[in-house]
KOLRO-268440 format. One record per residue (C-alpha): residue in one letter; x, y, z; chain. Coordinates in nm, 3 decimals, always signed. Layout:
KOLRO-268440
+------+---------+---------+---------+-----+
! type !       u !       v !       w ! mol !
+------+---------+---------+---------+-----+
!    A !       X !       Y !       Z !   A !
...
+------+---------+---------+---------+-----+
end
This chain:
KOLRO-268440
+------+---------+---------+---------+-----+
! type !       u !       v !       w ! mol !
+------+---------+---------+---------+-----+
!    M !  +9.330 !  +7.707 !  +9.445 !   A !
!    T !  +9.117 !  +7.722 !  +9.752 !   A !
!    D !  +8.832 !  +7.963 !  +9.787 !   A !
!    I !  +8.886 !  +8.292 !  +9.966 !   A !
!    K !  +8.737 !  +8.269 ! +10.308 !   A !
!    V !  +8.559 !  +8.596 ! +10.394 !   A !
!    L !  +8.385 !  +8.715 ! +10.733 !   A !
!    I !  +8.150 !  +8.990 ! +10.716 !   A !
!    V !  +8.113 !  +9.241 ! +11.018 !   A !
!    D !  +7.831 !  +9.496 ! +11.009 !   A !
!    D !  +7.531 !  +9.593 ! +11.257 !   A !
!    S !  +7.288 !  +9.601 ! +10.976 !   A !
!    A !  +7.135 !  +9.260 ! +10.918 !   A !
!    V !  +7.015 !  +9.380 ! +10.570 !   A !
!    V !  +7.369 !  +9.463 ! +10.481 !   A !
!    R !  +7.503 !  +9.151 ! +10.608 !   A !
!    Q !  +7.230 !  +8.952 ! +10.415 !   A !
!    V !  +7.310 !  +9.154 ! +10.080 !   A !
!    L !  +7.689 !  +9.124 ! +10.121 !   A !
!    G !  +7.668 !  +8.761 ! +10.212 !   A !
!    A !  +7.450 !  +8.681 !  +9.900 !   A !
!    T !  +7.671 !  +8.898 !  +9.668 !   A !
!    L !  +7.995 !  +8.720 !  +9.776 !   A !
!    G !  +7.827 !  +8.379 !  +9.819 !   A !
!    Q !  +7.731 !  +8.388 !  +9.437 !   A !
!    A !  +8.097 !  +8.474 !  +9.327 !   A !
!    G !  +8.329 !  +8.209 !  +9.230 !   A !
!    G !  +8.633 !  +8.154 !  +9.433 !   A !
!    I !  +8.489 !  +8.313 !  +9.733 !   A !
!    E !  +8.344 !  +8.148 ! +10.035 !   A !
!    V !  +8.152 !  +8.350 ! +10.329 !   A !
!    I !  +8.244 !  +8.157 ! +10.648 !   A !
!    G !  +8.047 !  +8.393 ! +10.864 !   A !
!    V !  +7.873 !  +8.712 ! +10.946 !   A !
!    A !  +7.885 !  +8.906 ! +11.272 !   A !
!    A !  +7.668 !  +9.207 ! +11.397 !   A !
!    D !  +7.981 !  +9.370 ! +11.579 !   A !
!    P !  +8.373 !  +9.301 ! +11.631 !   A !
!    V !  +8.311 !  +9.128 ! +11.974 !   A !
!    F !  +8.094 !  +8.859 ! +11.784 !   A !
!    A !  +8.342 !  +8.859 ! +11.521 !   A !
!    M !  +8.628 !  +8.769 ! +11.739 !   A !
!    E !  +8.429 !  +8.466 ! +11.892 !   A !
!    K !  +8.381 !  +8.329 ! +11.530 !   A !
!    M !  +8.735 !  +8.408 ! +11.442 !   A !
!    S !  +8.848 !  +8.194 ! +11.726 !   A !
!    K !  +8.726 !  +7.903 ! +11.554 !   A !
!    Q !  +8.805 !  +7.984 ! +11.191 !   A !
!    W !  +9.032 !  +8.261 ! +11.087 !   A !
!    P !  +8.906 !  +8.436 ! +10.765 !   A !
!    D !  +9.137 !  +8.529 ! +10.472 !   A !
!    V !  +8.941 !  +8.870 ! +10.399 !   A !
!    I !  +8.741 !  +9.071 ! +10.638 !   A !
!    V !  +8.465 !  +9.297 ! +10.511 !   A !
!    L !  +8.413 !  +9.554 ! +10.797 !   A !
!    D !  +8.174 !  +9.849 ! +10.863 !   A !
!    V !  +8.350 ! +10.112 ! +11.062 !   A !
!    E !  +8.041 ! +10.243 ! +11.299 !   A !
!    M !  +7.920 !  +9.967 ! +11.509 !   A !
!    P !  +7.814 !  +9.902 ! +11.872 !   A !
!    R !  +8.032 !  +9.765 ! +12.155 !   A !
!    M !  +8.347 !  +9.807 ! +11.962 !   A !
!    D !  +8.393 ! +10.054 ! +11.659 !   A !
!    G !  +8.564 !  +9.926 ! +11.348 !   A !
!    I !  +8.864 ! +10.121 ! +11.392 !   A !
!    T !  +8.935 !  +9.993 ! +11.731 !   A !
!    F !  +8.888 !  +9.654 ! +11.594 !   A !
!    L !  +9.101 !  +9.707 ! +11.311 !   A !
!    K !  +9.392 !  +9.840 ! +11.522 !   A !
!    K !  +9.363 !  +9.536 ! +11.738 !   A !
!    L !  +9.357 !  +9.316 ! +11.452 !   A !
!    M !  +9.658 !  +9.444 ! +11.288 !   A !
!    A !  +9.868 !  +9.457 ! +11.615 !   A !
!    E !  +9.786 !  +9.082 ! +11.682 !   A !
!    R !  +9.737 !  +8.905 ! +11.363 !   A !
!    P !  +9.739 !  +9.131 ! +11.024 !   A !
!    T !  +9.460 !  +9.043 ! +10.815 !   A !
!    P !  +9.345 !  +9.182 ! +10.482 !   A !
!    V !  +9.031 !  +9.415 ! +10.557 !   A !
!    V !  +8.788 !  +9.573 ! +10.310 !   A !
!    I !  +8.597 !  +9.871 ! +10.456 !   A !
!    C !  +8.241 !  +9.882 ! +10.355 !   A !
!    S !  +8.128 ! +10.231 ! +10.454 !   A !
!    T !  +7.834 ! +10.451 ! +10.407 !   A !
!    L !  +7.869 ! +10.726 ! +10.134 !   A !
!    T !  +7.871 ! +11.030 ! +10.359 !   A !
!    E !  +8.124 ! +11.294 ! +10.438 !   A !
!    K !  +8.142 ! +11.183 ! +10.798 !   A !
!    G !  +8.187 ! +10.813 ! +10.697 !   A !
!    A !  +8.457 ! +10.934 ! +10.441 !   A !
!    K !  +8.684 ! +11.085 ! +10.718 !   A !
!    T !  +8.632 ! +10.785 ! +10.939 !   A !
!    T !  +8.719 ! +10.551 ! +10.668 !   A !
!    L !  +9.050 ! +10.722 ! +10.603 !   A !
!    L !  +9.147 ! +10.670 ! +10.945 !   A !
!    A !  +9.081 ! +10.298 ! +10.872 !   A !
!    L !  +9.298 ! +10.304 ! +10.560 !   A !
!    A !  +9.587 ! +10.472 ! +10.777 !   A !
!    A !  +9.526 ! +10.181 ! +11.035 !   A !
!    G !  +9.582 !  +9.906 ! +10.777 !   A !
!    A !  +9.274 !  +9.860 ! +10.581 !   A !
!    V !  +9.337 !  +9.755 ! +10.209 !   A !
!    S !  +9.062 !  +9.927 ! +10.032 !   A !
!    I !  +8.704 ! +10.081 ! +10.041 !   A !
!    V !  +8.377 !  +9.978 !  +9.896 !   A !
!    S !  +8.098 ! +10.229 !  +9.943 !   A !
!    K !  +7.743 ! +10.120 ! +10.040 !   A !
!    P !  +7.430 ! +10.318 !  +9.996 !   A !
!    Q !  +7.215 ! +10.440 ! +10.260 !   A !
!    S !  +6.901 ! +10.326 ! +10.086 !   A !
!    N !  +6.819 ! +10.077 !  +9.822 !   A !
!    L !  +7.053 !  +9.814 !  +9.950 !   A !
!    R !  +6.900 !  +9.561 !  +9.722 !   A !
!    Q !  +6.994 !  +9.729 !  +9.415 !   A !
!    F !  +7.360 !  +9.710 !  +9.548 !   A !
!    L !  +7.363 !  +9.359 !  +9.445 !   A !
!    T !  +7.330 !  +9.428 !  +9.051 !   A !
!    E !  +7.507 !  +9.787 !  +9.065 !   A !
!    S !  +7.803 !  +9.731 !  +9.283 !   A !
!    A !  +7.860 !  +9.338 !  +9.310 !   A !
!    D !  +8.158 !  +9.335 !  +9.070 !   A !
!    E !  +8.335 !  +9.618 !  +9.258 !   A !
!    L !  +8.287 !  +9.432 !  +9.597 !   A !
!    I !  +8.400 !  +9.103 !  +9.447 !   A !
!    H !  +8.715 !  +9.256 !  +9.287 !   A !
!    A !  +8.789 !  +9.435 !  +9.607 !   A !
!    V !  +8.780 !  +9.109 !  +9.830 !   A !
!    K !  +8.985 !  +8.928 !  +9.549 !   A !
!    A !  +9.246 !  +9.213 !  +9.548 !   A !
!    A !  +9.276 !  +9.208 !  +9.942 !   A !
!    A !  +9.326 !  +8.859 !  +9.934 !   A !
!    K !  +9.648 !  +8.907 !  +9.718 !   A !
!    A !  +9.751 !  +9.205 !  +9.915 !   A !
!    N ! +10.081 !  +9.247 ! +10.087 !   A !
!    I !  +9.964 !  +9.343 ! +10.437 !   A !
!    K ! +10.310 !  +9.383 ! +10.548 !   A !
!    R ! +10.364 !  +9.688 ! +10.310 !   A !
!    I ! +10.044 !  +9.854 ! +10.423 !   A !
!    L ! +10.149 !  +9.835 ! +10.787 !   A !
!    G ! +10.490 !  +9.939 ! +10.695 !   A !
!    S ! +10.402 ! +10.233 ! +10.516 !   A !
!    Q ! +10.187 ! +10.427 ! +10.776 !   A !
!    G !  +8.686 !  +8.802 !  +8.947 !   A !
!    G !  +8.332 !  +8.745 !  +8.908 !   A !
!    A !  +8.150 !  +8.789 !  +8.608 !   A !
!    E !  +8.135 !  +9.148 !  +8.490 !   A !
!    V !  +7.773 !  +9.293 !  +8.488 !   A !
!    A !  +7.877 !  +9.555 !  +8.208 !   A !
!    P !  +8.095 !  +9.569 !  +7.920 !   A !
!    R !  +8.473 !  +9.627 !  +7.994 !   A !
!    L !  +8.535 !  +9.956 !  +7.803 !   A !
!    T !  +8.863 ! +10.122 !  +7.726 !   A !
!    A !  +8.954 ! +10.494 !  +7.724 !   A !
!    D !  +8.799 ! +10.507 !  +7.383 !   A !
!    A !  +8.461 ! +10.551 !  +7.568 !   A !
!    I !  +8.570 ! +10.890 !  +7.711 !   A !
!    L !  +8.854 ! +11.016 !  +7.478 !   A !
!    P !  +8.896 ! +10.875 !  +7.127 !   A !
!    P !  +9.247 ! +10.828 !  +7.025 !   A !
!    G !  +9.431 ! +11.130 !  +6.834 !   A !
!    S !  +9.735 ! +11.317 !  +6.794 !   A !
!    T !  +9.970 ! +11.403 !  +7.061 !   A !
!    A ! +10.139 ! +11.726 !  +7.187 !   A !
!    M ! +10.473 ! +11.770 !  +7.024 !   A !
!    L ! +10.615 ! +12.100 !  +7.128 !   A !
!    R ! +10.795 ! +12.133 !  +7.468 !   A !
!    T ! +10.678 ! +12.375 !  +7.718 !   A !
!    T ! +10.864 ! +12.523 !  +8.012 !   A !
!    E ! +10.631 ! +12.334 !  +8.256 !   A !
!    S ! +10.635 ! +11.946 !  +8.335 !   A !
!    I ! +10.356 ! +11.736 !  +8.428 !   A !
!    V ! +10.356 ! +11.430 !  +8.639 !   A !
!    A ! +10.057 ! +11.189 !  +8.605 !   A !
!    M ! +10.008 ! +10.917 !  +8.865 !   A !
!    G !  +9.776 ! +10.614 !  +8.865 !   A !
!    T !  +9.704 ! +10.386 !  +9.166 !   A !
!    S !  +9.456 ! +10.174 !  +9.331 !   A !
!    T !  +9.482 !  +9.911 !  +9.610 !   A !
!    G !  +9.742 ! +10.019 !  +9.850 !   A !
!    G !  +9.750 ! +10.359 !  +9.675 !   A !
!    T !  +9.654 ! +10.585 !  +9.957 !   A !
!    Q !  +9.952 ! +10.508 ! +10.164 !   A !
!    A ! +10.179 ! +10.487 !  +9.866 !   A !
!    L ! +10.054 ! +10.848 !  +9.761 !   A !
!    E ! +10.104 ! +10.999 ! +10.089 !   A !
!    Q ! +10.464 ! +10.849 ! +10.128 !   A !
!    V ! +10.549 ! +11.013 !  +9.766 !   A !
!    L ! +10.382 ! +11.337 !  +9.815 !   A !
!    R ! +10.516 ! +11.401 ! +10.150 !   A !
!    A ! +10.847 ! +11.366 ! +10.025 !   A !
!    L ! +10.836 ! +11.619 !  +9.758 !   A !
!    P ! +10.918 ! +11.992 !  +9.832 !   A !
!    R ! +10.689 ! +12.280 !  +9.753 !   A !
!    V ! +10.889 ! +12.366 !  +9.436 !   A !
!    C ! +10.801 ! +12.058 !  +9.227 !   A !
!    P ! +10.608 ! +11.999 !  +8.895 !   A !
!    G ! +10.240 ! +12.005 !  +8.885 !   A !
!    I ! +10.083 ! +11.674 !  +8.965 !   A !
!    V !  +9.770 ! +11.489 !  +8.834 !   A !
!    I !  +9.633 ! +11.179 !  +9.020 !   A !
!    V !  +9.383 ! +10.902 !  +8.977 !   A !
!    Q !  +9.329 ! +10.698 !  +9.281 !   A !
!    H !  +9.049 ! +10.447 !  +9.256 !   A !
!    M !  +8.830 ! +10.561 !  +9.524 !   A !
!    P !  +8.426 ! +10.627 !  +9.548 !   A !
!    E !  +8.308 ! +10.967 !  +9.544 !   A !
!    K !  +8.309 ! +11.171 !  +9.852 !   A !
!    F !  +8.607 ! +10.985 !  +9.992 !   A !
!    T !  +8.844 ! +11.159 !  +9.744 !   A !
!    A !  +8.767 ! +11.498 !  +9.891 !   A !
!    A !  +8.847 ! +11.387 ! +10.252 !   A !
!    F !  +9.167 ! +11.194 ! +10.119 !   A !
!    A !  +9.293 ! +11.512 !  +9.948 !   A !
!    E !  +9.218 ! +11.732 ! +10.258 !   A !
!    R !  +9.421 ! +11.472 ! +10.472 !   A !
!    L !  +9.702 ! +11.494 ! +10.219 !   A !
!    N !  +9.714 ! +11.857 ! +10.236 !   A !
!    Q !  +9.745 ! +11.869 ! +10.581 !   A !
!    V ! +10.044 ! +11.681 ! +10.598 !   A !
!    C ! +10.248 ! +11.752 ! +10.263 !   A !
!    E ! +10.428 ! +12.060 ! +10.186 !   A !
!    I ! +10.266 ! +12.100 !  +9.848 !   A !
!    E !  +9.922 ! +12.198 !  +9.781 !   A !
!    V !  +9.692 ! +11.883 !  +9.761 !   A !
!    R !  +9.309 ! +11.904 !  +9.658 !   A !
!    E !  +9.023 ! +11.730 !  +9.489 !   A !
!    A !  +9.040 ! +11.868 !  +9.140 !   A !
!    R !  +8.744 ! +12.090 !  +9.008 !   A !
!    H !  +8.665 ! +12.129 !  +8.656 !   A !
!    G !  +8.894 ! +12.403 !  +8.494 !   A !
!    D !  +9.151 ! +12.390 !  +8.770 !   A !
!    R !  +9.508 ! +12.489 !  +8.653 !   A !
!    V !  +9.786 ! +12.223 !  +8.692 !   A !
!    M ! +10.083 ! +12.431 !  +8.836 !   A !
!    P ! +10.402 ! +12.381 !  +9.015 !   A !
!    G ! +10.360 ! +12.300 !  +9.380 !   A !
!    R !  +9.993 ! +12.152 !  +9.328 !   A !
!    A !  +9.849 ! +11.787 !  +9.320 !   A !
!    L !  +9.508 ! +11.739 !  +9.185 !   A !
!    I !  +9.332 ! +11.428 !  +9.270 !   A !
!    A !  +9.054 ! +11.301 !  +9.020 !   A !
!    P !  +8.717 ! +11.308 !  +9.220 !   A !
!    G !  +8.556 ! +10.975 !  +9.272 !   A !
!    G !  +8.277 ! +10.902 !  +9.031 !   A !
!    S !  +8.401 ! +11.103 !  +8.747 !   A !
!    H !  +8.696 ! +11.101 !  +8.490 !   A !
!    M !  +8.970 ! +11.343 !  +8.496 !   A !
!    L !  +9.127 ! +11.484 !  +8.162 !   A !
!    L !  +9.439 ! +11.693 !  +8.119 !   A !
!    K !  +9.404 ! +11.988 !  +7.876 !   A !
!    R !  +9.657 ! +12.203 !  +7.723 !   A !
!    S !  +9.598 ! +12.595 !  +7.697 !   A !
!    G !  +9.886 ! +12.756 !  +7.542 !   A !
!    A ! +10.185 ! +12.687 !  +7.742 !   A !
!    Q !  +9.958 ! +12.597 !  +8.041 !   A !
!    Y !  +9.768 ! +12.315 !  +8.143 !   A !
!    Q !  +9.412 ! +12.252 !  +8.330 !   A !
!    V !  +9.188 ! +11.965 !  +8.391 !   A !
!    D !  +8.849 ! +11.881 !  +8.279 !   A !
!    I !  +8.612 ! +11.674 !  +8.500 !   A !
!    V !  +8.381 ! +11.474 !  +8.291 !   A !
!    D !  +8.116 ! +11.200 !  +8.320 !   A !
!    G !  +8.080 ! +10.881 !  +8.141 !   A !
!    P !  +8.067 ! +10.510 !  +8.193 !   A !
!    P !  +8.358 ! +10.327 !  +8.388 !   A !
!    V !  +8.669 ! +10.241 !  +8.202 !   A !
!    S !  +8.855 !  +9.923 !  +8.291 !   A !
!    R !  +8.605 !  +9.894 !  +8.559 !   A !
!    H !  +8.689 ! +10.225 !  +8.711 !   A !
!    R !  +8.560 ! +10.572 !  +8.730 !   A !
!    P !  +8.784 ! +10.771 !  +8.747 !   A !
!    S !  +9.020 ! +10.577 !  +8.515 !   A !
!    V !  +9.397 ! +10.592 !  +8.502 !   A !
!    D !  +9.379 ! +10.486 !  +8.133 !   A !
!    V !  +9.169 ! +10.804 !  +8.064 !   A !
!    L !  +9.407 ! +11.035 !  +8.249 !   A !
!    F !  +9.694 ! +10.904 !  +8.091 !   A !
!    R !  +9.573 ! +10.918 !  +7.747 !   A !
!    S !  +9.483 ! +11.283 !  +7.782 !   A !
!    V !  +9.828 ! +11.346 !  +7.929 !   A !
!    A !  +9.968 ! +11.171 !  +7.624 !   A !
!    R !  +9.775 ! +11.387 !  +7.397 !   A !
!    G !  +9.800 ! +11.711 !  +7.598 !   A !
!    A ! +10.156 ! +11.689 !  +7.716 !   A !
!    G ! +10.337 ! +11.453 !  +7.519 !   A !
!    S ! +10.708 ! +11.458 !  +7.599 !   A !
!    N ! +10.672 ! +11.725 !  +7.864 !   A !
!    A ! +10.527 ! +11.457 !  +8.086 !   A !
!    L ! +10.632 ! +11.185 !  +8.339 !   A !
!    G ! +10.377 ! +10.881 !  +8.388 !   A !
!    I ! +10.408 ! +10.694 !  +8.697 !   A !
!    I ! +10.188 ! +10.364 !  +8.761 !   A !
!    M ! +10.171 ! +10.220 !  +9.124 !   A !
!    T ! +10.047 !  +9.952 !  +9.332 !   A !
!    G !  +9.688 !  +9.821 !  +9.265 !   A !
!    M !  +9.496 !  +9.529 !  +9.129 !   A !
!    G !  +9.402 !  +9.479 !  +8.741 !   A !
!    D !  +9.537 !  +9.658 !  +8.446 !   A !
!    D !  +9.400 ! +10.035 !  +8.442 !   A !
!    G !  +9.653 ! +10.252 !  +8.340 !   A !
!    A !  +9.876 ! +10.010 !  +8.147 !   A !
!    R !  +9.754 ! +10.102 !  +7.788 !   A !
!    G !  +9.756 ! +10.467 !  +7.878 !   A !
!    L ! +10.092 ! +10.477 !  +8.001 !   A !
!    K ! +10.207 ! +10.284 !  +7.673 !   A !
!    E ! +10.060 ! +10.574 !  +7.495 !   A !
!    M ! +10.238 ! +10.821 !  +7.711 !   A !
!    R ! +10.563 ! +10.668 !  +7.647 !   A !
!    E ! +10.500 ! +10.633 !  +7.265 !   A !
!    A ! +10.428 ! +11.021 !  +7.281 !   A !
!    G ! +10.759 ! +11.095 !  +7.418 !   A !
!    A ! +10.708 ! +11.085 !  +7.802 !   A !
!    R ! +10.911 ! +10.927 !  +8.052 !   A !
!    T ! +10.747 ! +10.647 !  +8.247 !   A !
!    L ! +10.800 ! +10.477 !  +8.586 !   A !
!    G ! +10.648 ! +10.174 !  +8.752 !   A !
!    Q ! +10.654 ! +10.085 !  +9.130 !   A !
!    D ! +10.849 !  +9.765 !  +9.171 !   A !
!    E ! +10.704 !  +9.441 !  +9.297 !   A !
!    A ! +10.872 !  +9.438 !  +9.639 !   A !
!    S ! +10.727 !  +9.752 !  +9.728 !   A !
!    C ! +10.368 !  +9.708 !  +9.603 !   A !
!    V ! +10.083 !  +9.623 !  +9.820 !   A !
!    V !  +9.938 !  +9.445 !  +9.518 !   A !
!    Y ! +10.163 !  +9.426 !  +9.211 !   A !
!    G !  +9.892 !  +9.405 !  +8.950 !   A !
!    M !  +9.868 !  +9.740 !  +8.739 !   A !
!    P ! +10.239 !  +9.796 !  +8.752 !   A !
!    R ! +10.300 !  +9.438 !  +8.617 !   A !
!    E ! +10.047 !  +9.488 !  +8.334 !   A !
!    A ! +10.219 !  +9.795 !  +8.227 !   A !
!    F ! +10.568 !  +9.652 !  +8.241 !   A !
!    K ! +10.459 !  +9.342 !  +8.043 !   A !
!    L ! +10.304 !  +9.576 !  +7.782 !   A !
!    G ! +10.640 !  +9.761 !  +7.739 !   A !
!    A ! +10.483 ! +10.095 !  +7.898 !   A !
!    V ! +10.738 ! +10.122 !  +8.186 !   A !
!    E ! +11.065 ! +10.261 !  +8.109 !   A !
!    R ! +11.204 ! +10.144 !  +8.459 !   A !
!    E ! +11.076 ! +10.012 !  +8.793 !   A !
!    L ! +11.167 ! +10.177 !  +9.113 !   A !
!    P ! +11.092 ! +10.104 !  +9.486 !   A !
!    L ! +10.842 ! +10.324 !  +9.643 !   A !
!    E ! +11.090 ! +10.505 !  +9.848 !   A !
!    Q ! +11.268 ! +10.641 !  +9.536 !   A !
!    I ! +10.989 ! +10.774 !  +9.329 !   A !
!    A ! +10.970 ! +11.125 !  +9.472 !   A !
!    G ! +11.357 ! +11.148 !  +9.407 !   A !
!    A ! +11.282 ! +11.016 !  +9.045 !   A !
!    I ! +11.023 ! +11.287 !  +8.988 !   A !
!    L ! +11.258 ! +11.567 !  +9.090 !   A !
!    G ! +11.547 ! +11.422 !  +8.900 !   A !
!    I ! +11.365 ! +11.362 !  +8.580 !   A !
!    C ! +11.152 ! +11.662 !  +8.567 !   A !
!    G ! +11.435 ! +11.882 !  +8.657 !   A !
!    H ! +11.659 ! +11.756 !  +8.380 !   A !
!    P ! +11.445 ! +11.772 !  +8.058 !   A !
!    R ! +11.548 ! +11.528 !  +7.767 !   A !
+------+---------+---------+---------+-----+
end
């Protein structure tokens, strides 16, 4: 296989150097150029077209959003947004995702050199995922060496007994990654206000999840918000795990709430789908429906299997409708998925399954 050709577009010379060095040292990736703004980038792209573009959103002469829209209209190419971890940057980056970007990697406002050791693996995996992305699905919906041990959900929540008694409340647990922002919007927008309580892990850096939840809350009938410690899971509400923390479901009598906890990344992610799904298996058992959707890697596969073994119903997004058919594929191979569905049928399945308890 040929190396993934990457172009870096950022107005900071230090950022270009750091990102270039990080990707240049990764196996299977070739940095074919860097550019200080989209105008320079287009000049370079006229000579050699990249497989993936790593793009800042705030630049002189032409901002990243304008460039992205132009790119997707003329020659759709996978784009990874590399944006500063600020509230303003988060909202702008969500516009980029809506315009067709594949995923987000946050960059610090200071200590950029430290980025090399702390976030290199995240950046490399984002670029490799983008190279495999089905860019047409994104537009239609509108690994290097690990630097730390790969942990399982045991690091946050040890295996234990699962809930056996049914309650009157059903819980829907959803996990997704690359391409998930568009997929989640399509599913949640199709749900009526009267629907089961939903808990969601979308792989996304801290600060970005709050802006993402706020955007969904504006366009959906149901309430969508970033989860807070102790929030109740209730009908008509979707809680999105905050970036940088794990989210667990806890049962209190016949009701459910979420705990937001710190801890190491699990399956390379914090929040981790495996952690959420394990807690749902334990806390809700057969009262739950688990859904694993588009994304690279295998986070969520083992947790979904635990949910199914605990009596929960389980669904996976099918390959044709995924931006990256990674997480659902691994869950299917593990025997965790009861059946696969195209994206447009998932909302209906939620209402059908949760409306007819077994």
